[in-house]
C-alpha positions in Angstrom: 0.0 0.0 -0.1 1.4 3.3 -1.0 0.3 6.3 1.3 0.0 9.6 -0.3 -0.8 12.6 1.9 -1.6 16.3 1.6 -0.7 19.0 3.9 -3.1 21.7 2.7 -6.4 20.9 1.3 -7.4 24.0 -0.5 -7.9 24.3 -4.3 -4.9 22.8 -5.5 -4.7 20.0 -2.9 -8.4 19.4 -3.6 -7.9 19.3 -7.3 -5.0 16.9 -7.1 -7.0 14.6 -5.0 -10.0 14.8 -7.1 -7.9 13.9 -10.2 -6.4 10.9 -8.5 -9.7 9.5 -7.4 -11.5 10.3 -10.8 -8.8 8.7 -12.9 -8.9 5.4 -10.9 -5.4 5.8 -9.4 -6.7 4.7 -6.1 -7.0 1.2 -7.4 -4.1 -0.9 -8.7 -1.8 1.4 -10.7 0.9 0.1 -12.9 4.4 1.4 -12.3 7.0 -0.2 -14.5 6.9 -4.0 -13.4 5.1 -3.4 -10.1 1.5 -2.2 -9.1 0.6 0.0 -6.3 -2.5 0.5 -4.2 -2.9 4.0 -3.1 -4.3 5.2 0.1 -5.0 9.0 0.7 -4.5 11.2 3.8 -4.8 14.9 4.3 -4.5 17.5 6.9 -5.8 21.2 7.0 -6.3 23.4 9.9 -9.6 24.4 8.1 -12.1 21.5 9.0 -14.3 22.5 6.1 -11.4 21.7 3.7 -11.2 18.2 5.2 -14.9 17.6 5.2 -15.1 17.9 1.5 -12.4 15.4 1.0 -14.3 12.6 2.9 -16.5 11.9 -0.3 -13.3 10.7 -1.9 -12.5 8.3 0.9 -9.5 10.6 2.2 -8.5 9.8 5.7 -8.1 12.9 7.8 -5.0 13.2 10.1 -4.9 15.1 13.3 -1.9 17.1 12.5 1.0 17.6 10.1 3.2 15.2 12.0 0.9 12.3 11.8 0.5 12.9 8.1 4.2 12.8 7.4 4.8 9.8 9.6 2.1 7.8 7.9 2.6 8.7 4.3 5.2 7.7 1.7 4.6 10.8 -0.5 4.1 14.0 1.1 2.4 16.9 -0.8 3.3 20.3 0.5 0.1 22.1 -0.8 0.4 25.2 1.2 1.2 28.8 0.2 4.9 29.6 0.1 4.4 32.1 2.9 3.1 29.3 5.1 5.8 26.8 4.4 8.3 27.7 7.0 5.9 27.1 9.9 4.9 23.8 8.4 8.5 22.6 8.1 9.5 23.9 11.3 6.9 21.4 12.7 7.4 18.4 10.6 11.0 18.8 9.2 12.4 16.0 11.7 9.6 13.5 10.7 10.9 13.2 7.2 13.0 10.1 6.5 15.3 9.2 3.5 12.6 6.9 1.9 9.9 9.6 1.8 9.2 11.7 -1.2 8.5 15.3 -0.7 6.3 16.9 -3.5 6.1 20.6 -3.4 3.9 22.9 -5.2 5.0 26.1 -3.5 6.1 28.9 -6.0 9.7 29.7 -5.9 10.7 27.1 -3.3 13.9 25.2 -4.2 14.8 21.6 -3.6 17.9 22.6 -1.6 15.9 24.8 0.7 13.4 21.7 1.5 16.5 19.6 2.0 18.0 22.1 4.4 14.7 22.1 6.4 14.3 18.3 6.4 17.2 15.9 5.3 20.4 16.7 3.4 19.5 13.7 1.2 15.8 14.2 1.0 13.8 13.2 -2.3 12.2 16.2 -3.6 9.9 16.7 -6.6 8.9 20.4 -7.6 5.8 20.9 -9.2 4.1 24.0 -10.8 0.4 23.0 -11.4 -2.5 25.6 -12.3 -6.1 26.0 -11.3 -7.7 24.0 -14.4 -6.6 21.0 -12.3 -10.0 21.4 -10.8 -11.7 20.4 -14.0 -9.2 17.6 -15.0 -7.5 20.1 -17.4 -4.5 21.1 -15.6 -0.9 21.9 -17.0 1.8 20.9 -14.5 5.5 21.3 -14.9 7.6 18.9 -12.9 11.3 18.5 -11.8 13.1 16.4 -9.4 16.4 16.3 -7.5 19.0 13.5 -8.0 17.8 11.5 -5.0 14.2 10.7 -6.5 14.3 7.3 -8.5 12.9 7.0 -12.1 10.0 4.9 -10.7 9.2 7.4 -7.8 9.2 10.3 -10.3 7.0 8.5 -12.8 4.6 7.7 -10.1 4.4 11.6 -9.2 4.1 12.4 -12.8 1.2 10.0 -13.4 -0.7 11.7 -10.5 -0.5 15.1 -12.2 -1.1 13.6 -15.8 -4.5 12.2 -14.2 -5.7 15.6 -13.9 -4.5 17.1 -17.2 -1.1 17.4 -18.9 2.3 16.9 -17.0 5.6 18.0 -18.6 9.1 17.6 -17.2 11.3 20.8 -17.2 14.9 21.4 -15.8 14.9 22.0 -12.0 16.7 25.5 -12.6 13.7 26.4 -14.6 10.9 26.0 -12.3 10.8 29.6 -11.6 10.7 30.7 -15.2 8.0 28.2 -16.0 5.5 29.8 -13.6 4.5 32.6 -16.0 4.0 29.9 -18.8 1.6 27.6 -17.2 1.1 28.7 -13.5 0.1 32.2 -13.8 -0.9 32.3 -17.4 -4.6 31.2 -16.9 -5.1 34.7 -15.0 -3.6 36.5 -18.1 -5.9 34.5 -20.3 -9.0 35.4 -18.2 -8.0 39.0 -18.5 -7.8 38.7 -22.2 -11.1 36.8 -22.4 -12.7 39.7 -20.3 -11.6 42.3 -22.7 -13.4 40.4 -25.6 -16.5 39.7 -23.5 -16.7 43.4 -22.4 -16.4 44.5 -26.1 -19.2 42.3 -27.0 -21.5 43.7 -24.1 -20.5 47.3 -25.3 -22.0 46.4 -28.9 -25.3 44.9 -27.3 -24.2 41.3 -27.8 -25.4 38.8 -25.0 -22.7 38.1 -22.4 -23.2 34.4 -22.2 -23.4 34.1 -26.0 -20.1 35.9 -26.3 -18.5 34.0 -23.4 -19.5 30.7 -25.1 -18.2 31.6 -28.5 -14.9 33.1 -27.2 -14.3 30.3 -24.8 -14.8 27.6 -27.7 -12.4 29.8 -29.8 -9.9 29.4 -27.0 -10.3 25.7 -27.0 -10.3 25.3 -30.8 -7.2 27.5 -31.1 -5.3 25.5 -28.4 -6.0 22.4 -30.4 -4.9 24.0 -33.6 -1.6 24.8 -31.8 -1.0 21.3 -30.4 -2.6 19.1 -33.1 -2.6 21.0 -36.5 1.1 20.7 -37.2 1.4 24.3 -38.0 3.7 26.7 -36.2 2.1 29.5 -34.2 3.2 32.1 -36.9 1.7 30.0 -39.8 -1.7 29.7 -37.8 -1.8 33.6 -37.4 -1.2 33.9 -41.0 -4.1 31.3 -41.8 -6.6 33.5 -40.0 -5.3 36.9 -41.6 -6.7 37.2 -44.9 -5.1 40.1 -47.1 -7.2 43.3 -46.6 -9.4 41.5 -44.1 -10.8 42.2 -40.7 -8.2 40.2 -38.9 -5.5 42.1 -40.2 -6.9 45.4 -39.0 -7.2 44.1 -35.5 -3.8 42.5 -35.4 -2.4 45.9 -36.5 -3.8 47.4 -33.2 -2.4 44.6 -31.2 1.0 45.1 -32.8 1.0 48.8 -32.4 0.0 48.3 -28.7 3.1 46.1 -28.1 1.0 43.1 -26.9 3.8 40.5 -27.2 6.2 43.0 -25.3 3.6 43.5 -22.7 3.2 39.7 -22.2 6.9 39.4 -22.0 7.0 42.1 -19.2 4.3 40.2 -17.4 6.3 36.9 -17.6 9.3 38.7 -16.4 7.5 40.1 -13.5 6.2 36.6 -12.5 9.7 35.3 -12.7 11.2 38.2 -10.8 8.5 37.6 -8.0 9.4 33.8 -7.9 13.1 34.6 -7.2 11.9 36.9 -4.5 9.9 34.1 -2.9 12.7 31.6 -3.6 14.2 29.8 -0.5 
């Protein structure tokens, strides 16, 4: 039996647990030549967060220490600002066979090792909120102490609630803008289109439906069509047509430069949070 525990049962912790259960990973999971049966545990000081997990068969723990002692894989699903207080409580409970999975932005494996064990096994993950719908995009990295099988196990958990990709450990701060924060940027972009539709007396729900499907379809074109992004832009941009007129405004407004500045700001803040 493989015990998987979550310190923190907020939106991200809840989404990951929901993904595990919804994908059937709580049954027998094939990992290379072996199979595993997963049991789930969670601790959160907010009892309401724990209560909503009971429907998934999650066993609540009385405190963080009990959870770490019981579990083989421990998710640190708290805000970076809360991490120190958690690690001060449980750092001594980690043993060399336990795997630490951190979803805290900016936190390094070296810092987690300094608060637990010098040879601690650490997996760093940057997920995003669409995990709640099973459509997440998660970036993962590991330190050298984590075995291939252990890392594959963690990756499969995140793949159960969306897409999981491996990135170099030294790029975990830079990737935040690409998948962790980008949903908020996309929502702001969407809001501008919906607000325009409302301003010209188009029903808000109609506009949201059409624009949302345009996002879905455009994303599929990026991933599945075989065309580059530049080629896809050109395909929509008929000479002398409406799209080119709109694109001119976006280029004149330095949209790509603004996006780059937003990404740089995200990365800068990640380094400020880094420990």
